[in-house]
C-alpha positions as CSV (number, residue, x, y, z in Angstrom):
1,M,91.3,66.4,101.0
2,M,88.9,67.5,103.1
3,T,87.1,65.0,106.0
4,K,83.4,65.0,105.1
5,M,81.3,66.4,102.2
6,L,79.6,70.0,102.8
7,D,76.5,70.2,103.4
8,P,74.3,70.9,99.7
9,N,72.3,74.4,101.0
10,V,75.9,75.3,102.1
11,V,77.1,74.5,98.5
12,S,74.3,77.1,97.0
13,L,74.8,79.6,98.8
14,L,78.2,80.0,98.0
15,K,78.1,78.7,93.8
16,E,75.7,82.1,94.3
17,K,78.2,84.0,95.6
18,V,81.4,82.6,94.1
19,K,82.8,83.8,90.8
20,K,85.8,82.3,88.8
21,I,88.1,84.9,86.6
22,E,90.7,83.4,83.9
23,N,93.7,85.5,84.0
24,G,96.2,83.7,82.2
25,E,98.1,80.4,83.4
26,E,96.3,81.6,86.9
27,V,92.3,81.4,87.6
28,I,90.6,84.7,90.1
29,Y,88.2,83.5,92.7
30,L,86.3,86.3,93.3
31,V,83.6,86.1,96.5
32,G,80.9,88.3,97.2
33,P,79.3,90.4,97.2
34,I,79.1,90.8,100.8
35,K,76.9,93.5,102.8
36,L,79.4,95.8,104.6
37,P,78.4,98.9,106.5
38,I,80.8,101.5,106.8
39,N,81.7,103.6,109.4
40,L,83.0,106.9,107.7
41,M,84.1,109.5,109.7
42,G,81.3,108.9,112.5
43,K,79.1,108.3,109.8
44,T,77.6,104.6,107.9
45,V,78.1,103.8,104.6
46,H,76.4,100.5,103.1
47,F,79.4,98.9,101.0
48,N,79.8,95.5,98.8
49,W,82.4,93.6,100.1
50,Y,84.1,90.9,97.2
51,C,87.4,89.2,98.1
52,W,89.7,87.6,96.0
53,L,92.0,84.5,95.5
54,N,94.4,84.4,92.9
55,S,95.4,80.2,92.4
56,R,97.1,78.1,89.8
57,E,94.4,75.5,90.0
58,A,91.4,76.4,88.6
59,T,88.0,74.1,89.0
60,D,84.2,74.5,88.1
61,E,83.3,72.8,91.4
62,I,83.4,74.9,94.7
63,E,83.7,71.9,97.2
64,Q,87.2,71.2,95.6
65,M,88.5,75.0,95.7
66,I,87.5,74.4,99.6
67,A,88.8,71.3,99.9
68,K,92.1,73.1,98.6
69,L,91.6,76.7,101.7
70,S,93.3,74.4,103.7
71,E,96.1,73.4,101.9
72,G,97.2,76.7,101.5
73,N,97.1,78.6,104.6
74,L,95.8,81.2,103.4
75,A,96.3,83.2,106.9
76,E,100.2,83.7,106.3
77,F,98.9,84.8,102.7
78,Q,97.1,88.4,103.0
79,Q,94.8,88.8,100.3
80,S,93.3,91.8,98.2
81,S,89.4,93.0,98.3
82,V,87.6,96.1,96.5
83,L,84.3,97.8,98.8
84,V,81.9,98.5,95.9
85,H,79.2,101.5,97.2
86,G,76.3,102.6,94.7
87,D,75.9,101.5,91.6
88,F,79.4,100.0,90.1
89,Q,78.2,98.1,87.0
90,N,76.1,100.3,85.4
91,A,76.9,103.9,86.4
92,D,77.9,106.6,84.3
93,R,81.0,107.7,86.1
94,A,82.3,105.7,88.9
95,L,86.1,106.6,91.0
96,I,87.9,103.9,92.0
97,R,91.2,103.9,93.8
98,F,94.1,101.2,94.1
99,H,94.8,101.5,97.5
100,S,98.4,99.8,98.5
101,I,98.1,98.3,101.5
102,C,100.0,100.1,104.6
103,H,100.2,98.2,107.9
104,T,102.0,101.5,109.8
105,G,98.7,103.7,108.1
106,D,96.1,102.2,107.8
107,I,96.2,100.4,111.0
108,F,98.3,102.5,113.3
109,G,97.9,106.1,111.8
110,S,101.1,106.6,110.5
111,K,102.4,109.9,110.1
112,R,105.5,109.1,108.3
113,C,103.3,108.3,105.1
114,D,100.3,109.8,104.3
115,C,97.8,106.2,103.6
116,G,96.4,106.6,106.2
117,Y,94.3,110.1,105.0
118,Q,94.7,108.5,101.5
119,L,92.6,105.5,102.2
120,K,90.0,107.4,104.6
121,Q,89.4,110.1,101.5
122,S,89.2,108.3,99.1
123,L,86.3,106.6,101.1
124,K,84.4,109.4,101.4
125,H,85.0,110.8,98.0
126,I,83.9,107.3,96.7
127,A,80.1,107.2,98.8
128,E,80.2,111.1,98.0
129,H,80.2,110.7,94.8
130,G,77.5,107.5,94.9
131,H,79.3,105.1,92.6
132,G,83.1,103.6,92.6
133,A,85.0,100.9,94.2
134,L,88.7,101.2,96.5
135,F,90.2,98.1,95.8
136,Y,92.6,97.1,98.9
137,L,95.7,95.2,97.6
138,A,97.0,93.5,100.1
139,N,100.0,92.6,98.3
140,H,101.3,95.6,98.3
141,E,102.9,96.6,101.7
142,G,105.9,98.8,100.7
143,R,105.6,99.1,97.4
144,G,105.4,95.3,97.3
145,I,108.5,94.8,99.6
146,G,106.4,93.1,102.1
147,L,105.7,94.6,105.5
148,F,109.6,93.4,107.6
149,S,111.0,94.9,104.1
150,K,109.3,98.0,105.0
151,A,110.7,98.1,108.3
152,L,114.4,97.6,107.7
153,A,113.4,100.2,105.5
154,Y,112.2,102.5,107.8
155,V,115.5,101.7,110.0
156,L,117.7,103.4,106.4
157,Q,114.8,105.9,106.3
158,E,116.0,107.1,109.8
159,N,119.5,107.0,108.6
160,G,118.9,109.3,105.7
161,Y,118.2,107.1,103.4
162,D,114.7,108.5,101.0
163,T,112.1,106.0,100.1
164,V,113.6,105.2,96.8
165,D,116.9,104.6,97.9
166,A,115.8,102.1,101.0
167,N,114.5,99.9,98.9
168,L,117.5,99.8,96.2
169,Q,119.5,99.1,99.0
170,L,117.9,95.9,100.5
171,G,117.9,94.9,96.6
172,F,114.2,95.9,95.5
173,A,113.4,97.9,92.3
174,D,111.3,101.0,93.5
175,D,108.0,100.3,93.2
176,A,107.4,96.2,92.7
177,R,103.8,96.2,92.4
178,D,101.6,94.9,90.3
179,Y,97.5,95.9,89.3
180,G,97.0,92.7,86.9
181,A,95.0,90.8,89.0
182,A,93.0,93.9,90.6
183,I,92.4,95.3,86.7
184,E,91.2,91.6,85.9
185,V,88.9,92.1,88.9
186,L,87.6,95.5,87.4
187,K,86.9,94.7,84.6
188,S,85.0,91.5,86.2
189,L,82.4,94.6,87.7
190,R,82.9,97.4,85.6
191,T,83.8,98.2,81.3
192,K,82.2,101.7,81.4
193,P,84.8,104.0,81.7
194,V,86.4,105.3,85.5
195,T,87.7,107.9,87.3
196,L,90.8,106.8,88.6
197,I,91.9,108.6,92.2
198,T,95.8,108.9,92.4
199,N,98.7,111.4,92.2
200,N,100.5,108.1,90.6
201,P,100.6,108.2,86.7
202,R,101.7,104.1,86.9
203,K,98.3,103.7,88.1
204,L,96.4,105.9,84.8
205,A,99.6,103.7,83.0
206,A,98.7,99.9,84.1
207,L,94.5,100.8,83.4
208,Q,95.7,102.0,80.4
209,A,97.9,99.2,78.5
210,A,95.1,96.7,80.2
211,G,92.4,98.9,77.6
212,M,90.5,100.2,80.5
213,D,88.7,103.3,79.4
214,V,89.8,105.9,82.0
215,E,88.0,108.8,81.8
216,G,89.8,110.8,84.5
217,R,92.0,111.1,87.7
218,V,91.0,112.9,91.1
219,P,93.7,114.0,93.1
220,L,94.8,113.1,96.7
221,W,98.0,115.2,98.3
222,G,97.2,116.3,101.8
223,D,97.6,115.9,105.3
224,V,101.1,117.2,105.3
225,S,103.6,117.6,107.9
226,E,106.9,117.3,109.0
227,Y,106.9,113.7,109.6
228,N,106.5,113.1,106.2
229,D,107.6,116.2,104.4
230,K,110.1,114.5,102.7
231,Y,108.4,111.3,101.9
232,L,106.2,113.3,99.5
233,K,108.5,115.8,98.1
234,T,110.5,112.1,97.6
235,K,107.7,110.4,95.8
236,I,107.2,114.0,93.4
237,K,110.6,114.3,92.3
238,R,112.0,110.5,92.2
239,S,108.7,108.3,91.9
240,G,107.0,110.8,89.7
241,H,104.8,111.6,91.3
242,L,102.0,114.3,89.7
243,N,101.7,117.1,91.8
244,E,98.9,119.5,92.6
245,R,100.2,120.9,95.9
246,R,103.5,122.9,94.9
247,R,103.0,125.1,97.9
248,A,102.4,123.1,100.3
249,L,105.7,120.6,98.2
250,P,107.8,123.5,97.5
């Protein structure tokens, strides 16, 4: 429980920025928009940032929701967010990217995958297009197995297992990612058709199954090197990723 009452001015400010989204047995609390200028390849690009929290306890009182935050130890469990650029709600055409967090690729710049490249290129595509959103999905590390398990999978990959078999050998599915919460947040921000930046047909299928109108797809291949060649080929041959780079990935 909170030890003191929130300042009424604080409550008023937060109420304007927090939205509750019903999602089956859970509720999603979405906070934003928050102005977030981004350093994108040497240029400052302005985005609006939103973050969301899944909860099984719903309340319409902002004070009660905040009182529960410290009990949940949220620093141990990352939350997902979305960067929105331009008039995402109303523009006739808008790009979206469902980007799965990759600690090694996005932060460290690892060459073992193409995730860091895809993150930067997606933001670049959205900025150049003028309208779009990048969903950064924090519970998707290693296709849904978590960072520690991903490290174990990397040990197996260094000993001959491909990225699919490494996950399977650890008792996980090849791809355990779920897009349900992200799609509900997307629906709250935009109801018009979207164009998805992806090579992964499972992301397209998830959007379509949820009733979203997908009017197109933008492929995202690049940064192919000796370090990720096998990984990229495995995504195509075993995970069904759509390949428009057959010459680069024979």
